[in-house]
VOSE-680480 format. One record per residue (C-alpha): x, y negated, z; residue in three letters. Coordinates in steps of 0.1 Angstrom, whole numbers, plus 5000, padded with zeros to 4 digits. Layout:
<recs>
rec px X&py Y&pz Z&resn ALA .
...
</recs>
This chain:
<recs>
rec px 5001&py 5003&pz 5003&resn MET .
rec px 5013&py 4964&pz 4988&resn ILE .
rec px 5012&py 4936&pz 5010&resn SER .
rec px 4997&py 4909&pz 5008&resn ASP .
rec px 5014&py 4877&pz 5017&resn THR .
rec px 5004&py 4850&pz 4992&resn THR .
rec px 4979&py 4832&pz 4995&resn ALA .
rec px 4951&py 4823&pz 4969&resn PRO .
rec px 4961&py 4798&pz 4941&resn THR .
rec px 4934&py 4772&pz 4932&resn ILE .
rec px 4932&py 4769&pz 4894&resn ASP .
rec px 4906&py 4744&pz 4885&resn LEU .
rec px 4896&py 4710&pz 4903&resn ILE .
rec px 4869&py 4686&pz 4885&resn GLU .
rec px 4869&py 4660&pz 4885&resn PRO .
rec px 4906&py 4650&pz 4888&resn VAL .
rec px 4917&py 4634&pz 4917&resn ASP .
rec px 4913&py 4594&pz 4920&resn GLY .
rec px 4893&py 4595&pz 4891&resn HIS .
rec px 4862&py 4568&pz 4893&resn GLU .
rec px 4829&py 4572&pz 4880&resn PHE .
rec px 4809&py 4542&pz 4860&resn ASP .
rec px 4780&py 4521&pz 4880&resn ALA .
rec px 4748&py 4535&pz 4879&resn GLY .
rec px 4762&py 4571&pz 4883&resn THR .
rec px 4736&py 4589&pz 4906&resn GLU .
rec px 4752&py 4627&pz 4909&resn THR .
rec px 4786&py 4644&pz 4903&resn VAL .
rec px 4792&py 4677&pz 4899&resn THR .
rec px 4824&py 4696&pz 4918&resn LEU .
rec px 4835&py 4724&pz 4898&resn GLU .
rec px 4865&py 4748&pz 4913&resn PHE .
rec px 4884&py 4781&pz 4897&resn SER .
rec px 4905&py 4799&pz 4923&resn TYR .
rec px 4920&py 4837&pz 4921&resn GLN .
rec px 4940&py 4860&pz 4945&resn ASP .
rec px 4957&py 4893&pz 4924&resn ASP .
rec px 4964&py 4912&pz 4952&resn LEU .
rec px 4936&py 4914&pz 4980&resn SER .
rec px 4917&py 4893&pz 4963&resn GLY .
rec px 4896&py 4863&pz 4975&resn VAL .
rec px 4872&py 4862&pz 5007&resn ASP .
rec px 4838&py 4847&pz 4999&resn VAL .
rec px 4825&py 4841&pz 5035&resn SER .
rec px 4860&py 4822&pz 5041&resn SER .
rec px 4855&py 4794&pz 5016&resn ILE .
rec px 4842&py 4762&pz 5030&resn GLU .
rec px 4836&py 4728&pz 5012&resn LEU .
rec px 4833&py 4693&pz 5024&resn LEU .
rec px 4825&py 4661&pz 5015&resn VAL .
rec px 4836&py 4632&pz 5038&resn ASN .
rec px 4838&py 4656&pz 5067&resn GLY .
rec px 4804&py 4674&pz 5062&resn GLU .
rec px 4797&py 4708&pz 5053&resn SER .
rec px 4780&py 4713&pz 5018&resn GLN .
rec px 4785&py 4754&pz 5019&resn THR .
rec px 4749&py 4763&pz 5025&resn ASP .
rec px 4727&py 4736&pz 5006&resn PRO .
rec px 4710&py 4748&pz 4976&resn GLU .
rec px 4732&py 4721&pz 4952&resn GLN .
rec px 4763&py 4745&pz 4960&resn THR .
rec px 4773&py 4776&pz 4945&resn THR .
rec px 4798&py 4797&pz 4957&resn ILE .
rec px 4812&py 4833&pz 4938&resn LYS .
rec px 4845&py 4849&pz 4942&resn SER .
rec px 4861&py 4833&pz 4912&resn THR .
rec px 4850&py 4800&pz 4918&resn GLY .
rec px 4823&py 4774&pz 4932&resn ALA .
rec px 4802&py 4743&pz 4920&resn THR .
rec px 4786&py 4716&pz 4941&resn HIS .
rec px 4764&py 4689&pz 4933&resn THR .
rec px 4765&py 4657&pz 4947&resn HIS .
rec px 4747&py 4628&pz 4951&resn GLN .
rec px 4765&py 4593&pz 4946&resn VAL .
rec px 4759&py 4553&pz 4951&resn THR .
rec px 4775&py 4525&pz 4931&resn ASP .
rec px 4808&py 4513&pz 4952&resn GLY .
rec px 4810&py 4547&pz 4975&resn GLY .
rec px 4841&py 4569&pz 4978&resn SER .
rec px 4844&py 4601&pz 4989&resn TYR .
rec px 4865&py 4627&pz 5001&resn THR .
rec px 4867&py 4663&pz 4989&resn VAL .
rec px 4879&py 4690&pz 5007&resn THR .
rec px 4880&py 4729&pz 4998&resn LEU .
rec px 4892&py 4754&pz 5016&resn HIS .
rec px 4902&py 4792&pz 5003&resn VAL .
rec px 4912&py 4822&pz 5020&resn ALA .
rec px 4922&py 4860&pz 5008&resn ASP .
rec px 4908&py 4892&pz 5023&resn GLU .
rec px 4950&py 4893&pz 5038&resn ALA .
rec px 4946&py 4862&pz 5055&resn GLY .
rec px 4964&py 4839&pz 5038&resn ASN .
rec px 4949&py 4806&pz 5031&resn ASP .
rec px 4949&py 4776&pz 5012&resn VAL .
rec px 4934&py 4738&pz 5016&resn THR .
rec px 4926&py 4711&pz 4985&resn GLU .
rec px 4916&py 4679&pz 4990&resn THR .
rec px 4908&py 4653&pz 4960&resn LEU .
rec px 4889&py 4617&pz 4960&resn THR .
rec px 4867&py 4603&pz 4934&resn PHE .
rec px 4850&py 4574&pz 4937&resn SER .
rec px 4818&py 4551&pz 4918&resn VAL .
rec px 4822&py 4516&pz 4908&resn ALA .
rec px 4802&py 4487&pz 4921&resn GLU .
rec px 4773&py 4473&pz 4897&resn SER .
rec px 4770&py 4441&pz 4883&resn ASP .
rec px 4744&py 4427&pz 4908&resn GLU .
rec px 4761&py 4443&pz 4938&resn ASP .
rec px 4791&py 4420&pz 4926&resn ALA .
rec px 4774&py 4390&pz 4920&resn ASP .
rec px 4755&py 4397&pz 4951&resn ASP .
rec px 4787&py 4396&pz 4973&resn ASP .
rec px 4789&py 4366&pz 4998&resn PRO .
rec px 4832&py 4364&pz 4999&resn ASP .
rec px 4834&py 4359&pz 4957&resn ASP .
rec px 4837&py 4321&pz 4959&resn GLY .
rec px 4813&py 4318&pz 4933&resn ASP .
rec px 4783&py 4306&pz 4955&resn GLY .
rec px 4758&py 4328&pz 4940&resn SER .
rec px 4752&py 4344&pz 4973&resn GLY .
rec px 4732&py 4326&pz 4990&resn GLY .
rec px 4723&py 4283&pz 4987&resn SER .
rec px 4743&py 4259&pz 5016&resn ASP .
rec px 4710&py 4242&pz 5023&resn TYR .
rec px 4673&py 4258&pz 5029&resn ALA .
rec px 4645&py 4241&pz 5012&resn ASP .
rec px 4616&py 4233&pz 5034&resn ASP .
rec px 4582&py 4252&pz 5033&resn ALA .
rec px 4569&py 4221&pz 5007&resn ASP .
rec px 4598&py 4229&pz 4984&resn GLY .
rec px 4620&py 4199&pz 4996&resn LYS .
rec px 4657&py 4199&pz 4998&resn ASP .
rec px 4668&py 4195&pz 5034&resn ASP .
rec px 4695&py 4170&pz 5019&resn THR .
rec px 4668&py 4146&pz 5006&resn GLN .
rec px 4647&py 4149&pz 5039&resn ASP .
rec px 4679&py 4136&pz 5056&resn ALA .
rec px 4687&py 4109&pz 5034&resn ALA .
rec px 4647&py 4094&pz 5032&resn ASP .
rec px 4653&py 4096&pz 5072&resn ASP .
rec px 4686&py 4075&pz 5068&resn GLU .
rec px 4670&py 4052&pz 5044&resn ASP .
rec px 4643&py 4044&pz 5070&resn GLY .
rec px 4664&py 4042&pz 5097&resn ASP .
rec px 4683&py 4013&pz 5076&resn ALA .
rec px 4653&py 3998&pz 5074&resn ASP .
rec px 4640&py 3991&pz 5106&resn GLU .
rec px 4679&py 3980&pz 5115&resn ASP .
rec px 4677&py 3954&pz 5091&resn ASP .
rec px 4642&py 3942&pz 5103&resn GLY .
rec px 4650&py 3944&pz 5137&resn SER .
rec px 4651&py 3913&pz 5157&resn VAL .
rec px 4676&py 3907&pz 5188&resn ASP .
rec px 4656&py 3891&pz 5216&resn ASP .
rec px 4696&py 3878&pz 5230&resn ASP .
rec px 4694&py 3853&pz 5204&resn SER .
rec px 4660&py 3832&pz 5220&resn SER .
rec px 4673&py 3832&pz 5248&resn ASP .
rec px 4667&py 3798&pz 5268&resn THR .
rec px 4699&py 3802&pz 5287&resn ASP .
rec px 4723&py 3803&pz 5256&resn ASP .
rec px 4740&py 3770&pz 5254&resn LYS .
rec px 4756&py 3771&pz 5219&resn THR .
rec px 4744&py 3761&pz 5181&resn LEU .
rec px 4764&py 3780&pz 5156&resn GLU .
rec px 4770&py 3760&pz 5122&resn ASP .
rec px 4793&py 3772&pz 5094&resn ASP .
rec px 4824&py 3757&pz 5109&resn ASP .
rec px 4823&py 3770&pz 5146&resn GLY .
rec px 4803&py 3768&pz 5172&resn THR .
rec px 4787&py 3737&pz 5190&resn LEU .
rec px 4785&py 3734&pz 5228&resn GLU .
rec px 4754&py 3716&pz 5244&resn VAL .
rec px 4757&py 3705&pz 5276&resn ASP .
rec px 4727&py 3696&pz 5301&resn ASP .
rec px 4728&py 3661&pz 5301&resn ALA .
rec px 4717&py 3663&pz 5267&resn ASP .
rec px 4686&py 3682&pz 5268&resn GLU .
rec px 4653&py 3667&pz 5264&resn VAL .
rec px 4637&py 3660&pz 5300&resn PRO .
rec px 4607&py 3680&pz 5307&resn GLU .
rec px 4573&py 3657&pz 5321&resn ASP .
rec px 4571&py 3665&pz 5361&resn ASP .
rec px 4542&py 3683&pz 5374&resn ASP .
rec px 4524&py 3651&pz 5390&resn ASP .
rec px 4527&py 3633&pz 5356&resn GLY .
rec px 4549&py 3605&pz 5366&resn SER .
rec px 4570&py 3585&pz 5339&resn ILE .
rec px 4608&py 3591&pz 5341&resn PRO .
rec px 4628&py 3559&pz 5358&resn GLY .
rec px 4594&py 3547&pz 5369&resn PHE .
rec px 4608&py 3535&pz 5401&resn THR .
rec px 4586&py 3520&pz 5432&resn ALA .
rec px 4608&py 3487&pz 5428&resn GLY .
rec px 4585&py 3484&pz 5397&resn ALA .
rec px 4557&py 3486&pz 5415&resn ALA .
rec px 4557&py 3462&pz 5434&resn ALA .
rec px 4566&py 3440&pz 5410&resn VAL .
rec px 4533&py 3450&pz 5395&resn ILE .
rec px 4510&py 3444&pz 5423&resn ILE .
rec px 4525&py 3407&pz 5430&resn VAL .
rec px 4518&py 3398&pz 5395&resn LEU .
rec px 4488&py 3410&pz 5399&resn GLY .
rec px 4480&py 3395&pz 5431&resn ALA .
rec px 4493&py 3357&pz 5417&resn LEU .
rec px 4469&py 3360&pz 5389&resn LEU .
rec px 4443&py 3369&pz 5409&resn PHE .
rec px 4445&py 3334&pz 5429&resn GLY .
rec px 4452&py 3318&pz 5400&resn ARG .
rec px 4415&py 3326&pz 5386&resn GLN .
rec px 4402&py 3324&pz 5423&resn GLN .
rec px 4418&py 3284&pz 5426&resn PHE .
rec px 4404&py 3276&pz 5392&resn ARG .
rec px 4367&py 3288&pz 5402&resn GLN .
rec px 4372&py 3263&pz 5433&resn MET .
rec px 4379&py 3234&pz 5414&resn ARG .
rec px 4355&py 3234&pz 5387&resn ARG .
rec px 4326&py 3240&pz 5418&resn ALA .
</recs>
């Protein structure tokens, strides 16, 4: 009896390692061909993994002593790692690994927010009425400017302010130049008690003169 110390050989692997399928591809068929010339392949030892998950039992997988096939569902932009383990009846084994990928679709590339073309979304969200927020902000600023232009500074009408401005600068107004206000008692400014006494004396003289004339006529 010949001793078997040689592992099985894997002759065919499809797809080739590193292959990229076109965008829109939905399924990929994996094909493997193997053999062992001495003790033969142990079918129960065969294990197929895709991205670490066993694909030996699903209905999409067919395993025979000479080869195995598996149909795997894929998506655009996906990357996949396939591992095949095969042993012979003597316990010698071999493991083969390959990778493949599917290209991204044009729509996925356009929607990528990191591509820098601005197609991933607008910097400003529109309001419910369909107007751009930037227009609303501009309108608000215009309204604020109008209010500021129409405002009146109350400090400019303060009666305590003693200065008047002209084109050459400011002129100080002294308290002595201000127009005097009438007193609450109705008196005329500058009308003193001495002037009142003079008027009374003149009135008395006129009255006495009239009395003297009337006496002479009598």
